[in-house]
N, C-alpha and C positions, 0 to 999 in steps of 0.2 A: 557411178557413185560420185557424189559431189561432197566436198568438204569445205568448210569455211574457216579452217585453221591453217596456220602457216606450217606446212609439212617440213620435216627435216630433209627429205630428198624430194624436191619438186621436179626432178628431171623429166619424168614421164607424165607429169600432170599438167593439164591445161589451166592457165590463169584465166579465170572467168571475168567478164566485163562488169561485174557487180561486186559489192563488198557486203560485209555484215553491217548491221546498224551502227556498230562502233568502229567501222572503217577497216576491219581486217580483210585481207584478200580471201577469195574463194577459189578453189581448184576443182578440176574435174578429172576423174580417172575413168577412161573408157577404152574399149577395144576398137571403136569405130569413130571416125570423124563425121559419120552420118547419123549418129544417135540423135534422138529428139533434143536432148540437152545441148549437144554440140551445135545443132542447127539453130536452137534458140539463142545460144551465145553468138553465133555468126550473125543472126538477124539483129541482135541488140548492138553488136559492134558496128554494123552498117548504119543503124539508126543513130548511134552516138556520133559517128563521123559526119553523117548528113546534118545532124543538129549543129555540130561545130561549124560547118560551112555556113549555115543559116545565121548563127549567132555572130560569126565574124562579119558577114555582110551587114547585119543590123548594126553592129558596133561601129563599123566604118561609116554607115549612113548617119548615125548619131554624132560621131566626131566631125563629120563634114558639115553638119548643120550648125551655123553660128548661133542660132536661136535656141538650141537644145539647152534645157535647164540642167541644174545640178542633179536633179532626181533622175532624169533620163540618162545622163552620163554615168551616174553611179549604178543604175540598173544594168546598162550595157557593159560596164566594166565588171560587175559582179558575174554576169552570165559568161562574159568572155574569159574570166579567170577560172571558171568551172570546166570549160571545154578542154584545155590542155591536159587536165588530169585524165579525162576519158581517153583522149587520143594517145597519151603515153601508156596507159594500161593496154589499149588495143595493140600498140606497137610492141610492147613487152611480150604480150601473149603470142603475137604472130612471130616475133623474133625467136622465141623459145621453140616454137614448132618448126621453124626453118632449120635451126641448129640441130634439133632432134632428129 
């Protein structure tokens, strides 16, 4: 079962790597870490972390290029600012499961 509302007791619930359209967290209640939705969440977390590495490399390349224009720098910064949010959500989700 998946819910996209902030539960009052999220201790046994998994924080999912996506949010509602208005930015609220989504949680999963399941008896198995091998459910389809759990595996989908694992795959998305891995993709988000991989994307973060690629964006970081791209941002560094733009910053190292003295000819990069304002538009390129703003794009790189915008993308780079999005990635920590994903990484922090993955860390929070995994941290909760370790403590559980």
